[in-house]
C-alpha positions as CSV (number, residue, x, y, z in Angstrom):
1,M,24.4,-7.6,-19.4
2,K,24.4,-9.5,-16.4
3,M,21.2,-10.3,-14.6
4,I,21.2,-8.9,-10.9
5,K,20.4,-12.3,-9.1
6,F,18.1,-11.7,-5.7
7,I,16.4,-14.5,-3.9
8,I,13.8,-14.7,-1.0
9,L,15.0,-15.9,2.2
10,C,13.6,-16.2,5.6
11,I,16.7,-16.0,7.9
12,F,16.5,-16.9,11.5
13,L,19.6,-16.3,13.9
14,L,19.7,-19.8,15.2
15,G,20.5,-21.0,12.0
16,N,17.6,-22.2,10.2
17,I,16.7,-21.5,7.1
18,S,13.5,-22.4,6.0
19,P,13.1,-23.7,2.1
20,V,12.6,-21.9,-1.2
21,V,10.4,-22.8,-3.5
22,F,10.3,-22.2,-7.3
23,S,8.1,-23.1,-10.4
24,S,9.0,-25.3,-12.9
25,D,6.6,-24.9,-15.2
26,E,8.4,-21.3,-16.9
27,N,12.2,-20.5,-18.5
28,I,12.2,-18.2,-16.2
29,V,12.6,-19.2,-12.6
30,E,10.8,-17.0,-9.5
31,Y,11.3,-17.8,-5.8
32,D,8.7,-17.2,-3.2
33,I,9.2,-17.6,0.4
34,G,7.6,-19.1,2.5
35,I,5.0,-21.0,0.0
36,E,5.1,-24.3,1.9
37,N,3.7,-22.7,5.3
38,N,1.0,-20.5,3.5
39,F,-0.7,-23.9,2.8
40,N,-1.6,-25.1,6.1
41,N,-4.7,-23.9,6.2
42,I,-6.6,-23.7,2.5
43,N,-10.0,-25.1,1.8
44,L,-9.0,-26.1,-2.2
45,E,-12.8,-27.0,-2.2
46,D,-13.1,-23.2,-1.0
47,C,-10.8,-21.6,-2.7
48,K,-9.2,-23.5,-5.4
49,C,-5.6,-22.9,-4.7
50,E,-3.0,-25.7,-5.9
51,T,-1.0,-27.6,-3.4
52,L,2.3,-28.8,-2.5
53,D,2.6,-30.6,-5.2
54,D,2.8,-28.7,-8.1
55,Y,6.4,-27.5,-6.9
56,N,9.6,-28.7,-6.5
57,I,11.3,-27.9,-3.1
58,L,14.8,-27.1,-2.8
59,T,17.1,-27.5,-0.4
60,I,19.8,-24.8,0.2
61,E,22.7,-26.9,-0.7
62,E,20.5,-27.7,-4.1
63,L,19.2,-24.2,-4.8
64,I,23.0,-22.7,-4.8
65,S,23.9,-25.3,-7.2
66,Y,20.8,-24.5,-9.3
67,I,21.8,-20.9,-9.4
68,E,25.6,-21.2,-11.1
69,S,24.5,-23.4,-13.1
70,E,21.5,-21.6,-14.5
71,N,22.3,-19.1,-17.4
72,Y,20.8,-16.6,-16.7
73,E,19.1,-13.7,-19.4
74,D,17.5,-10.4,-18.7
75,F,14.0,-8.9,-20.2
76,S,14.4,-7.0,-22.6
77,K,14.5,-3.6,-21.6
78,P,12.0,-0.4,-22.9
79,L,13.9,2.1,-25.4
80,S,14.6,5.7,-23.5
81,S,13.5,8.7,-25.0
82,R,15.7,11.5,-26.2
83,N,13.1,14.3,-24.9
84,L,12.4,13.7,-21.5
85,P,10.9,16.6,-19.2
86,D,12.3,18.1,-16.3
87,Y,9.5,17.1,-14.3
88,F,7.0,14.4,-14.5
89,C,4.1,13.0,-12.3
90,W,1.4,11.3,-12.7
91,K,-0.1,12.9,-9.3
92,D,-0.8,15.9,-11.5
93,Y,-0.4,15.3,-15.3
94,E,-2.4,17.3,-16.9
95,G,-4.3,18.7,-13.4
96,E,-5.5,15.2,-13.0
97,D,-4.4,12.5,-9.9
98,W,-4.0,9.4,-11.9
99,T,-2.5,7.5,-8.6
100,T,-5.0,6.2,-5.6
101,P,-5.1,6.9,-2.1
102,A,-2.1,5.3,-0.3
103,K,-3.1,2.8,2.0
104,D,-1.6,1.2,5.2
105,Q,-0.2,-2.4,4.9
106,G,-0.4,-2.8,8.3
107,N,1.9,-6.2,10.9
108,C,1.8,-7.8,7.8
109,G,5.0,-7.3,5.0
110,S,2.7,-7.6,1.8
111,C,4.7,-4.3,0.7
112,W,4.9,-6.5,-2.5
113,D,0.7,-6.8,-2.9
114,F,0.3,-3.0,-2.5
115,A,3.0,-2.1,-4.6
116,A,1.2,-4.8,-7.3
117,M,-2.5,-3.3,-6.9
118,G,-1.2,0.3,-6.2
119,C,0.4,0.2,-10.0
120,L,-2.3,-1.6,-11.1
121,E,-4.9,1.0,-8.9
122,S,-2.9,3.4,-11.8
123,I,-2.7,1.7,-15.4
124,I,-7.0,1.6,-14.9
125,S,-7.6,5.0,-14.1
126,I,-5.0,5.7,-16.7
127,R,-6.5,3.0,-19.8
128,E,-10.3,3.7,-18.7
129,N,-9.1,7.8,-19.2
130,C,-10.6,8.6,-15.8
131,S,-8.3,9.9,-13.4
132,K,-11.8,10.0,-10.6
133,L,-12.1,6.5,-11.6
134,D,-9.7,5.8,-8.5
135,P,-10.6,1.8,-8.6
136,D,-9.4,-0.1,-4.8
137,L,-8.2,-3.3,-5.5
138,S,-8.5,-6.4,-2.7
139,E,-4.4,-7.0,-1.3
140,Q,-6.1,-9.7,0.8
141,Y,-7.7,-11.5,-2.0
142,I,-3.7,-11.9,-3.1
143,L,-3.2,-13.2,0.5
144,S,-6.1,-15.5,0.8
145,C,-6.7,-16.5,-3.1
146,L,-3.4,-16.3,-4.4
147,K,-1.7,-18.3,-2.2
148,G,1.9,-18.5,-4.7
149,A,2.3,-14.9,-5.0
150,G,3.7,-14.6,-1.0
151,S,2.5,-13.4,1.9
152,C,3.0,-11.8,5.3
153,R,6.3,-12.9,5.1
154,G,7.4,-11.7,1.4
155,G,6.7,-11.8,-1.6
156,L,7.1,-9.8,-5.4
157,A,4.6,-8.1,-7.3
158,R,5.4,-9.4,-10.5
159,S,4.7,-13.0,-8.8
160,A,1.1,-11.4,-7.6
161,F,0.7,-10.5,-11.5
162,R,1.2,-14.0,-12.4
163,Y,-1.1,-15.4,-10.4
164,I,-3.8,-12.7,-11.2
165,N,-2.8,-13.7,-14.4
166,L,-2.9,-17.1,-14.6
167,T,-5.9,-19.6,-15.0
168,D,-5.4,-22.6,-13.7
169,R,-5.8,-23.5,-10.4
170,R,-2.4,-21.7,-8.8
171,G,-4.7,-18.4,-10.5
172,N,-8.2,-19.1,-8.4
173,Y,-8.9,-20.9,-11.9
174,C,-9.5,-17.4,-13.3
175,N,-7.4,-13.9,-14.5
176,G,-8.0,-11.2,-12.5
177,V,-8.6,-9.5,-8.8
178,V,-11.9,-8.3,-7.1
179,L,-12.3,-4.7,-5.6
180,E,-11.6,-4.0,-1.9
181,S,-14.9,-3.8,-1.3
182,C,-15.5,-8.0,-2.5
183,M,-12.7,-8.5,-0.2
184,P,-11.9,-6.1,2.9
185,Y,-8.1,-5.9,3.7
186,Q,-7.0,-7.3,7.2
187,A,-3.3,-7.4,6.9
188,D,-3.6,-11.4,7.9
189,D,-2.7,-14.5,5.3
190,D,-4.6,-16.8,7.0
191,I,-7.8,-15.8,6.0
192,E,-9.8,-18.1,4.2
193,C,-10.2,-17.7,0.0
194,I,-14.4,-18.5,0.7
195,D,-14.6,-15.1,2.4
196,K,-14.5,-13.2,-0.6
197,C,-18.1,-11.9,-1.3
198,E,-20.7,-13.7,-3.2
199,N,-21.0,-13.3,-6.9
200,W,-17.2,-12.7,-6.9
201,E,-15.9,-14.1,-10.9
202,E,-18.7,-11.5,-11.8
203,K,-16.4,-8.6,-10.2
204,L,-12.8,-9.9,-11.1
205,I,-11.1,-7.4,-12.9
206,P,-8.3,-9.0,-15.4
207,I,-5.1,-8.5,-16.8
208,I,-3.3,-8.9,-19.8
209,D,0.0,-8.8,-19.6
210,Y,2.5,-8.3,-17.6
211,G,6.9,-8.4,-17.0
212,Y,10.1,-6.9,-15.5
213,W,13.7,-6.0,-16.2
214,Y,16.6,-5.5,-14.6
215,P,18.4,-1.6,-14.8
216,D,22.3,-1.2,-13.7
217,G,21.3,2.2,-11.7
218,S,22.9,4.4,-14.0
219,E,21.5,7.4,-15.7
220,N,21.1,5.4,-19.4
221,D,18.5,3.3,-17.0
222,R,17.3,5.6,-15.4
223,D,16.1,7.4,-18.4
224,I,14.4,4.1,-19.6
225,I,12.4,4.4,-16.3
226,K,11.1,7.4,-16.6
227,T,10.4,6.7,-20.7
228,Q,8.5,3.8,-19.1
229,I,6.7,5.8,-17.0
230,K,5.5,8.6,-18.7
231,D,4.7,6.5,-21.7
232,Y,2.7,3.4,-20.2
233,G,2.0,4.8,-16.5
234,P,3.4,3.7,-13.0
235,V,5.9,1.0,-12.0
236,I,7.1,-0.9,-9.5
237,A,10.4,-0.5,-8.1
238,T,12.6,-3.0,-5.8
239,M,14.6,-1.0,-3.0
240,L,15.8,-1.4,1.0
241,F,13.3,0.3,2.3
242,T,14.7,-1.2,6.6
243,Y,17.6,1.3,6.9
244,Y,18.0,1.4,10.3
245,V,20.6,4.5,10.7
246,H,19.4,6.5,13.7
247,G,18.9,10.0,12.9
248,S,18.3,11.4,9.6
249,N,19.3,8.2,7.1
250,N,16.7,6.4,9.1
251,L,13.6,6.2,6.2
252,E,11.1,5.2,8.5
253,E,11.3,8.0,10.7
254,W,12.3,10.2,8.2
255,G,8.4,9.5,6.3
256,W,7.1,10.5,10.2
257,T,9.2,13.8,9.7
258,H,9.2,14.9,6.3
259,N,5.3,15.2,5.4
260,S,5.6,18.3,2.3
261,A,5.8,17.3,-1.2
262,D,8.8,19.4,-2.0
263,D,11.2,17.0,0.7
264,Y,13.3,14.6,-0.9
265,Y,15.6,11.4,1.2
266,P,19.4,12.1,0.4
267,Y,21.5,9.7,-1.3
268,P,23.1,8.4,1.9
269,G,25.9,6.4,-0.1
270,P,26.0,2.6,-1.4
271,V,23.7,0.4,0.7
272,E,23.7,-3.6,0.1
273,N,20.5,-5.6,-0.6
274,A,16.5,-5.1,-0.9
275,N,13.6,-5.9,1.2
276,H,10.8,-3.7,0.0
277,Q,8.4,-2.6,-3.2
278,V,6.8,1.1,-4.0
279,V,5.1,2.5,-6.9
280,L,7.1,5.0,-9.2
281,V,4.4,6.9,-10.6
282,G,7.2,9.9,-11.3
283,W,10.5,12.4,-11.0
284,K,11.7,15.4,-10.8
285,D,15.1,16.5,-12.6
286,D,17.2,18.9,-10.8
287,S,21.1,20.0,-10.7
288,N,21.2,21.2,-7.3
289,I,20.7,17.4,-5.7
290,G,23.7,15.6,-5.6
291,K,22.0,12.8,-8.0
292,G,20.1,15.2,-10.1
293,G,16.9,14.7,-8.8
294,Y,14.2,12.3,-7.0
295,W,11.6,9.7,-7.8
296,I,8.2,10.6,-7.0
297,V,7.3,7.5,-4.5
298,K,3.8,6.0,-3.8
299,N,4.5,3.8,-0.5
300,S,2.4,1.0,2.4
301,C,3.3,2.8,5.2
302,S,-0.4,5.0,5.4
303,S,-1.3,8.3,4.3
304,E,-0.7,9.7,7.3
305,W,3.6,8.8,6.4
306,G,5.2,11.0,4.1
307,Y,2.7,13.9,2.3
308,N,-0.6,11.3,2.4
309,G,1.3,8.5,2.0
310,F,3.7,9.4,-1.1
311,F,7.7,10.3,-0.8
312,N,11.1,11.2,-3.1
313,I,14.0,9.9,-2.9
314,E,16.9,11.1,-4.5
315,Y,18.0,9.2,-7.7
316,G,19.8,6.2,-6.8
317,S,19.2,6.3,-2.9
318,L,19.1,2.9,-1.6
319,N,18.6,1.1,-5.0
320,I,15.5,2.4,-5.8
321,D,16.5,2.0,-9.8
322,S,19.1,-0.2,-9.6
323,I,17.2,-3.9,-8.8
324,E,14.5,-4.7,-10.7
325,I,11.0,-2.6,-12.5
326,D,7.9,-4.3,-12.6
327,W,4.6,-3.1,-15.1
328,V,1.2,-4.2,-15.4
329,E,-1.0,-4.0,-18.5
330,Y,-4.6,-3.7,-18.6
331,N,-7.5,-3.6,-21.4
332,P,-10.5,-1.8,-20.8
333,D,-12.6,-3.4,-22.9
334,S,-11.6,-6.6,-21.0
335,Y,-14.2,-5.0,-18.0
336,N,-17.4,-3.0,-18.5
337,N,-19.0,-3.6,-14.9
338,W,-17.4,-0.3,-13.3
339,S,-20.1,1.5,-10.3
340,P,-20.4,5.0,-10.2
341,K,-17.2,6.9,-8.7
342,V,-19.8,8.7,-6.8
343,N,-18.5,12.1,-5.3
344,S,-21.2,14.7,-3.1
345,G,-19.1,17.2,-3.4
346,G,-17.6,17.7,0.0
347,L,-18.6,19.7,3.2
348,Y,-21.3,22.3,3.0
349,F,-22.1,25.1,5.1
350,E,-25.1,27.7,5.3
351,S,-27.9,29.3,7.9
352,I,-31.1,28.7,8.8
353,N,-33.8,28.4,6.3
354,E,-31.1,29.4,3.4
355,E,-30.8,27.6,0.2
356,L,-28.0,25.5,-0.2
357,N,-26.9,24.3,-3.5
358,F,-25.6,20.5,-3.6
359,Y,-23.2,19.5,-6.1
360,G,-22.9,15.7,-7.7
361,N,-21.6,16.9,-10.5
362,E,-18.0,15.6,-9.8
363,T,-19.5,11.8,-10.0
364,V,-18.3,10.0,-12.3
365,D,-19.1,6.3,-14.5
366,P,-16.1,4.9,-17.0
367,E,-19.4,4.0,-19.2
368,N,-21.1,7.2,-19.0
369,D,-24.4,5.6,-18.1
370,I,-25.8,6.9,-14.7
371,V,-29.2,6.5,-14.1
372,D,-30.8,8.0,-11.0
373,Y,-29.0,10.0,-8.4
374,N,-30.3,10.6,-5.1
375,W,-29.8,13.0,-2.2
376,D,-30.8,12.0,1.1
377,F,-30.2,15.5,3.3
378,G,-30.4,13.7,6.9
379,D,-33.9,16.1,7.8
380,G,-36.0,13.5,6.8
381,T,-35.9,15.3,2.9
382,Y,-35.1,13.3,0.0
383,D,-34.7,14.1,-4.0
384,K,-32.8,13.1,-7.7
385,G,-31.1,14.9,-9.5
386,I,-27.5,15.6,-10.4
387,T,-27.8,19.1,-8.4
388,Q,-30.3,20.1,-6.3
389,K,-31.2,22.6,-3.5
390,H,-32.2,22.6,0.0
391,S,-33.1,24.6,2.7
392,Y,-32.9,23.6,6.8
393,S,-35.6,24.9,9.2
394,E,-32.9,23.9,12.3
395,K,-29.7,24.4,13.1
396,G,-27.6,21.2,13.6
397,I,-24.8,19.4,11.4
398,Y,-27.0,16.7,8.7
399,N,-25.6,13.6,7.3
400,V,-26.0,14.0,3.4
401,I,-25.9,11.3,1.7
402,L,-25.8,11.2,-2.3
403,T,-26.6,7.5,-4.4
404,V,-26.1,6.9,-7.6
405,T,-27.2,4.3,-9.9
406,D,-25.9,2.5,-12.8
407,S,-28.1,1.4,-15.9
408,I,-26.9,-2.4,-15.3
409,G,-27.6,-1.9,-11.4
410,N,-24.4,-0.9,-9.4
411,I,-25.1,1.7,-7.0
412,G,-22.6,3.7,-6.0
413,I,-22.8,6.1,-2.6
414,D,-20.8,9.1,-0.8
415,E,-21.2,11.0,2.3
416,T,-20.8,14.1,3.8
417,W,-22.4,16.8,6.0
418,A,-24.3,19.8,5.7
419,F,-23.4,22.7,8.9
420,I,-26.7,24.5,9.6
421,D,-25.7,27.5,11.8
422,E,-22.6,24.8,13.5
423,S,-19.2,24.3,13.0
424,N,-16.6,22.1,13.8
425,N,-13.0,22.0,16.3
426,P,-10.8,19.1,15.3
427,P,-10.0,17.6,18.8
428,E,-7.2,17.7,20.5
429,A,-3.6,16.7,20.2
430,P,-3.3,13.5,22.7
431,I,-2.4,13.2,26.2
432,L,0.6,9.8,25.7
433,K,1.9,8.4,28.4
434,G,4.1,5.7,29.0
435,R,7.7,4.2,29.0
436,R,10.6,5.7,27.9
437,L,12.3,2.8,29.0
438,G,12.3,-0.4,27.9
439,Q,13.1,-4.2,27.6
440,K,13.3,-5.9,24.0
441,E,10.5,-8.9,24.6
442,K,8.5,-7.4,27.3
443,E,4.7,-6.1,27.6
444,F,4.5,-2.0,28.1
445,E,1.7,-0.5,28.6
446,Y,0.5,3.0,26.6
447,T,-2.4,5.2,28.0
448,F,-3.7,7.9,25.4
449,Y,-6.6,10.1,25.2
450,S,-7.9,13.2,23.3
451,N,-10.8,16.1,24.5
452,D,-12.9,16.9,21.6
453,P,-13.8,20.8,22.3
454,D,-17.3,19.8,20.4
455,G,-18.1,17.0,22.8
456,D,-17.7,14.4,19.5
457,D,-16.2,10.9,19.9
458,V,-12.4,10.5,19.1
459,Y,-10.9,8.0,16.5
460,Y,-7.3,7.4,17.0
461,Y,-4.3,6.5,14.5
462,L,-0.9,4.9,16.7
463,N,1.8,3.9,15.6
464,W,4.6,2.4,18.2
465,G,7.3,2.8,15.2
466,D,7.8,-0.7,14.6
467,V,5.0,-2.9,12.7
468,Y,5.4,-5.6,14.2
469,W,3.2,-4.8,17.1
470,T,0.9,-7.2,19.5
471,G,-3.1,-7.0,18.7
472,S,-5.2,-6.7,15.7
473,W,-4.3,-4.4,12.8
474,Q,-6.6,-1.2,12.0
475,P,-6.2,2.0,10.6
476,W,-7.9,4.0,13.3
477,I,-9.6,2.8,16.1
478,G,-12.3,4.0,18.0
479,P,-14.8,5.9,18.0
480,Y,-14.2,7.0,22.1
481,E,-15.8,8.9,23.7
482,S,-14.1,12.4,24.2
483,G,-11.4,11.9,27.1
484,E,-12.4,8.0,27.8
485,K,-8.6,7.1,28.6
486,I,-7.3,4.2,26.1
487,T,-4.6,1.7,27.4
488,L,-2.7,-0.2,24.5
489,T,-0.1,-2.8,25.0
490,N,3.2,-3.1,22.9
491,I,6.2,-5.7,22.9
492,W,9.4,-4.5,21.0
493,D,11.5,-8.0,20.0
494,T,13.9,-5.9,18.5
495,N,16.4,-3.2,21.0
496,G,16.4,0.3,18.7
497,E,14.9,3.5,19.5
498,Y,11.2,3.6,18.9
499,V,8.9,7.3,18.6
500,V,4.8,6.0,19.4
501,R,3.1,7.8,17.5
502,V,-0.9,8.9,17.8
503,K,-3.7,11.6,17.1
504,A,-7.3,11.9,16.9
505,K,-10.0,12.6,14.4
506,D,-13.7,12.8,14.8
507,K,-16.2,11.6,12.5
508,Y,-16.3,14.5,10.6
509,N,-12.9,13.4,10.0
510,A,-11.1,16.5,11.4
511,E,-7.7,15.9,13.0
512,S,-5.3,16.4,15.6
513,D,-1.6,17.1,15.0
514,W,0.4,14.2,16.7
515,S,1.8,13.5,19.8
516,I,5.0,12.0,20.3
517,L,6.9,9.4,22.8
518,P,9.8,9.1,22.1
519,V,10.7,5.5,23.4
520,K,14.7,3.7,24.3
521,I,15.0,-0.3,23.8
522,P,18.7,-0.4,25.5
523,I,21.2,-1.9,23.4
524,N,22.2,-5.4,24.6
525,K,25.8,-6.1,24.2
526,S,25.8,-9.6,23.5
527,I,27.2,-11.6,20.7
528,N,25.0,-13.3,18.4
529,I,27.1,-16.2,16.9
530,I,25.6,-16.9,13.1
531,N,26.5,-20.1,11.9
532,P,29.5,-19.1,9.0
533,F,27.4,-21.1,6.2
534,I,24.6,-18.2,6.4
535,M,26.5,-15.4,6.3
536,R,28.3,-16.8,3.3
537,L,24.7,-17.4,1.6
538,I,23.8,-13.5,3.3
539,Q,27.0,-12.3,1.8
540,S,26.3,-13.8,-1.6
541,F,22.6,-12.9,-2.8
542,K,21.3,-9.4,-2.7
543,I,17.7,-10.1,0.1
544,I,14.4,-9.4,-0.4
545,D,11.5,-9.7,2.3
546,C,9.3,-7.0,3.1
547,S,8.3,-9.4,5.7
548,L,11.3,-8.4,7.8
549,Y,10.2,-5.0,8.9
550,L,7.3,-4.1,6.2
């Protein structure tokens, strides 16, 4: 079967194209964007990453000659099942959610990284047979320590798996990835590898295999994808996310306004190219839908987008099932150092001097070796045990902390709140003010604030409608005093229509509704003249570059 060839390219309107890099130590050629730029700030003694001497750098002419002469071969496809159900999803398999919470990649073209880690997280939970494990792997470790895998300017999930699996200096001399707590995400590929936690080698979670294959978009290949999801776990798909047709076909805007698990993005017709990677976690067949159903997908636009960060998309839409499928494998016997996943039982409500039952029995540990449960009830008293009874003598809101320890000293912590003759109200929807008509490449100020009925401090989640905004990346900013006015600035680099969104929450995570402000950056009628050679190149290959928008 003819393989779909795709390249990661960084294309500039001025006619400059960065070199494309390929590794010469494998039979299968892999293309990575901007690797020559990734090594500028690496401390090789600390990070142990490779240098450019390990690569051959091709000019565009050499690359085209190589592609035309290369005899490509597809990886073998899995077999499809004849008994596929109409519906299957790892979000509710056997009544449990085997996926992990959706994250926010921020202003960094690292969708490939989040797709790789999101897929691996689910595979770990499934292989450990522990749906509540919810491992949180470090995307920043991939960006900072495995530089050959990609950058904030783009990459591929299978390259992330490849470099995780390598045990030479390209893979940081070890197979594995660390947890988020060891190296938190900062949406910045200039963060040095040395910034990870101490004893990080002891915390590495290894993989045992990975691979990829090329679907053709046919019904048979969709069945193969479904079979692989059902029998082995979630997989990674490649798609065109930045399909910017204003209105219902704008997928990014669609996700902000379609928040039901029953909504699905409809087939918009055939499109070219791809620039985004996501995790397929399930499907639903429906004869009332033109293409016969939809995929259930985990994205990396934050839990505020879609329904808790997930979305549904009709079969065949935006090339989601016709570009590439990536998979990864994990052996639970290869890692025995999981910390307990603690659940303190959620919010508690009671009256003064009335006994409250506190529950920690939803806490899990894959090794089943928890030895200690310690409760801090927030009023200066403490106790031990999986469950406990406690009463409060004064009205108030108390911060309750459950700390759990296993036999080798790993600690897990979860916090909640006990409301004693108290209630909590979410903040009001923020007031948002600023220019509705702007100009590209010019800075504009936007002011917002929210009043909390209880006078609590407030946090804000702000989305400019364009991921390339000025300032450092944070999913939520704050805390700010109730009613305090905050002014931030943004620069839109591209003409178009954008929607600025902001919502508020208090320290108890009670959230307001969204406030929105449409902003129009007028279309520039000038014509960009593109080098004819670049145009031929664009038309010749499928382009994948998460960095263009996501």
